[in-house]
Legacy VTK file of the C-alpha trace (Angstrom):
# vtk DataFile Version 3.0
C-alpha trace
ASCII
DATASET POLYDATA
POINTS 211 float
0.000 0.000 0.000
1.026 3.592 -0.434
0.664 5.020 3.064
0.148 8.781 3.280
0.413 9.092 -0.495
-2.959 7.449 -1.023
-5.395 9.083 -3.409
-7.967 11.490 -1.991
-11.018 9.981 -3.649
-13.721 12.223 -5.172
-17.182 11.746 -6.668
-15.710 12.651 -10.035
-13.265 9.770 -9.686
-16.221 7.429 -9.181
-17.855 8.716 -12.349
-14.672 8.320 -14.398
-14.109 4.808 -13.118
-17.691 3.703 -13.735
-17.606 5.171 -17.230
-14.366 3.516 -18.318
-15.369 0.182 -16.768
-18.641 0.213 -18.717
-16.910 1.056 -21.989
-14.182 -1.530 -21.396
-16.724 -4.267 -20.683
-18.898 -3.214 -23.600
-16.042 -3.680 -26.057
-15.237 -7.107 -24.634
-18.876 -8.095 -25.091
-18.921 -6.852 -28.684
-15.679 -8.646 -29.553
-17.023 -11.902 -28.140
-20.072 -11.615 -30.382
-18.363 -10.397 -33.536
-15.110 -12.357 -33.175
-15.837 -15.602 -31.307
-12.547 -16.970 -32.648
-10.588 -14.602 -30.390
-13.130 -14.284 -27.582
-11.118 -16.330 -25.103
-8.073 -14.092 -25.580
-9.841 -10.976 -24.363
-9.258 -9.600 -20.864
-11.636 -10.315 -18.012
-14.425 -7.809 -17.493
-13.966 -5.418 -14.592
-16.192 -3.727 -12.043
-15.794 -0.175 -10.820
-16.130 -1.434 -7.257
-13.255 -3.914 -7.479
-11.060 -1.361 -9.229
-11.778 1.220 -6.545
-11.006 -1.270 -3.767
-7.540 -1.640 -5.264
-6.942 1.984 -6.168
-7.839 3.618 -2.841
-4.654 2.140 -1.392
-2.355 3.808 -3.915
-1.364 7.287 -5.153
-3.443 9.136 -7.731
-0.885 8.196 -10.361
-2.115 4.601 -10.117
-5.697 5.764 -10.696
-4.678 7.683 -13.809
-2.633 4.730 -15.015
-5.637 2.428 -14.663
-7.866 4.796 -16.617
-5.215 5.000 -19.337
-4.707 1.234 -19.441
-8.413 0.468 -19.803
-8.731 3.240 -22.401
-5.953 1.641 -24.449
-8.165 -1.412 -24.937
-10.810 0.783 -26.558
-8.455 1.625 -29.413
-9.174 -0.028 -32.739
-7.235 -3.261 -33.106
-6.223 -3.548 -29.450
-8.297 -6.719 -29.208
-6.455 -8.478 -32.038
-4.499 -11.667 -31.292
-0.778 -11.945 -30.720
1.268 -15.104 -30.226
4.620 -14.978 -28.442
7.649 -16.976 -29.526
6.855 -19.566 -26.838
3.267 -19.962 -27.980
1.353 -17.778 -25.540
-1.808 -16.469 -27.192
-2.846 -13.028 -26.018
-3.876 -9.626 -27.413
-2.023 -6.626 -28.771
-3.472 -4.685 -25.840
-1.934 -7.091 -23.323
1.443 -6.873 -25.026
1.349 -3.085 -24.844
0.489 -3.205 -21.142
3.388 -5.562 -20.474
5.788 -3.207 -22.243
4.414 -0.334 -20.167
4.904 -2.346 -16.983
8.579 -2.978 -17.691
9.062 0.664 -18.630
7.544 1.769 -15.323
9.625 -0.686 -13.306
12.827 0.568 -14.911
11.868 4.225 -14.495
11.200 3.573 -10.812
14.590 1.911 -10.443
16.306 4.807 -12.191
14.543 7.233 -9.858
15.699 5.239 -6.833
19.299 5.347 -8.038
19.041 9.066 -8.771
17.578 9.738 -5.334
20.195 7.914 -3.294
23.131 8.152 -5.722
25.156 5.030 -4.895
28.640 5.564 -6.319
31.894 3.808 -7.093
33.566 6.767 -5.391
31.877 6.004 -2.074
32.130 2.247 -2.435
28.383 1.722 -2.644
27.875 1.005 -6.355
27.327 -2.701 -5.593
24.081 -1.836 -3.803
22.442 -1.205 -7.194
22.712 -4.883 -8.057
22.085 -6.177 -4.558
18.923 -4.099 -4.204
17.566 -5.169 -7.580
17.872 -1.761 -9.214
19.502 -2.855 -12.460
17.294 -2.330 -15.550
14.941 -5.252 -16.048
14.680 -6.839 -19.486
11.244 -7.529 -20.920
11.230 -11.336 -20.998
7.715 -11.774 -22.382
8.971 -13.814 -25.346
10.633 -16.308 -23.000
7.595 -17.182 -20.878
6.005 -20.597 -21.324
2.207 -20.819 -21.573
2.002 -22.782 -18.296
3.811 -19.974 -16.467
2.004 -17.069 -18.125
-0.474 -16.057 -15.413
2.084 -16.450 -12.639
4.583 -14.339 -14.591
2.010 -11.592 -15.186
1.187 -11.488 -11.483
4.861 -11.313 -10.585
5.736 -8.348 -12.786
2.582 -6.507 -11.712
3.464 -7.042 -8.050
6.949 -5.727 -8.736
5.566 -2.620 -10.426
3.233 -1.935 -7.525
6.055 -2.369 -5.016
7.596 0.907 -6.195
4.478 2.978 -5.506
4.332 5.191 -2.426
6.846 5.072 0.409
5.857 1.896 2.256
8.611 0.055 0.395
11.163 1.858 2.560
9.650 0.262 5.648
9.926 -3.133 3.948
13.562 -2.420 3.071
14.189 -1.370 6.667
12.700 -4.524 8.152
14.620 -6.727 5.713
17.848 -4.920 6.590
17.234 -5.268 10.330
16.418 -8.943 9.873
19.734 -9.445 8.064
21.575 -7.633 10.855
19.877 -9.835 13.446
20.870 -12.993 11.589
24.485 -11.939 11.102
25.175 -10.048 14.329
22.413 -10.888 16.772
22.976 -7.598 18.604
19.850 -6.575 20.529
21.123 -3.068 21.266
21.914 -2.460 17.585
18.482 -3.802 16.664
16.803 -1.243 18.938
18.858 1.618 17.507
18.043 0.616 13.930
14.327 0.454 14.755
14.500 4.087 15.901
15.890 5.310 12.571
13.243 6.501 10.064
12.916 3.974 7.247
13.841 6.345 4.424
16.917 7.586 6.309
18.112 4.027 6.859
17.609 3.188 3.182
19.540 6.308 2.164
22.416 5.287 4.433
22.412 1.813 2.926
22.931 3.271 -0.551
25.443 5.952 0.417
27.384 4.573 3.393
29.833 1.801 2.401
29.880 0.528 5.990
26.177 -0.322 5.744
26.076 -1.377 2.100
LINES 1 212
211 0 1 2 3 4 5 6 7 8 9 10 11 12 13 14 15 16 17 18 19 20 21 22 23 24 25 26 27 28 29 30 31 32 33 34 35 36 37 38 39 40 41 42 43 44 45 46 47 48 49 50 51 52 53 54 55 56 57 58 59 60 61 62 63 64 65 66 67 68 69 70 71 72 73 74 75 76 77 78 79 80 81 82 83 84 85 86 87 88 89 90 91 92 93 94 95 96 97 98 99 100 101 102 103 104 105 106 107 108 109 110 111 112 113 114 115 116 117 118 119 120 121 122 123 124 125 126 127 128 129 130 131 132 133 134 135 136 137 138 139 140 141 142 143 144 145 146 147 148 149 150 151 152 153 154 155 156 157 158 159 160 161 162 163 164 165 166 167 168 169 170 171 172 173 174 175 176 177 178 179 180 181 182 183 184 185 186 187 188 189 190 191 192 193 194 195 196 197 198 199 200 201 202 203 204 205 206 207 208 209 210
């Protein structure tokens, strides 16, 4: 979740969400009637209620992204079939969304590096790799059909993990857990708990003694 960065929901947001959900579902219904041969490739229908339940936990940027993503499906030809090199049958719309997901993941990683500036000069460059901040390659063409849904869920979860600031608390707890395992120092544990999560993460990237 996105903590204090969560969207401040408005009535207008409800109207926008209901409208795009109706249009999205309407196109799916039409495609299933007019193109039964590709009906099973189309995305699942959505409800404004389920979308809202997800979106209220994230920043407004996630709301706007969702509106944009659903709108992309309304474009002519977005429903057309696409088969990956490993034989996964999907739609052009899905392929575009996957590309967008990887782009967003990599932009988030670049922003993290820019924010904390790990450097070879401070001896902290290795934290980029260790923290999973290297650019991620779009591996869609390598995914087997049996792993497709699991893979989609995994990259979506990774994208969402960069939203808001709660990730810093996760980083902090993982770091403290590693310290406990390696040092088992109760006093150090207490001191680390007192440090704000974002400050501790910054020190990890910039202080070679921590990284």
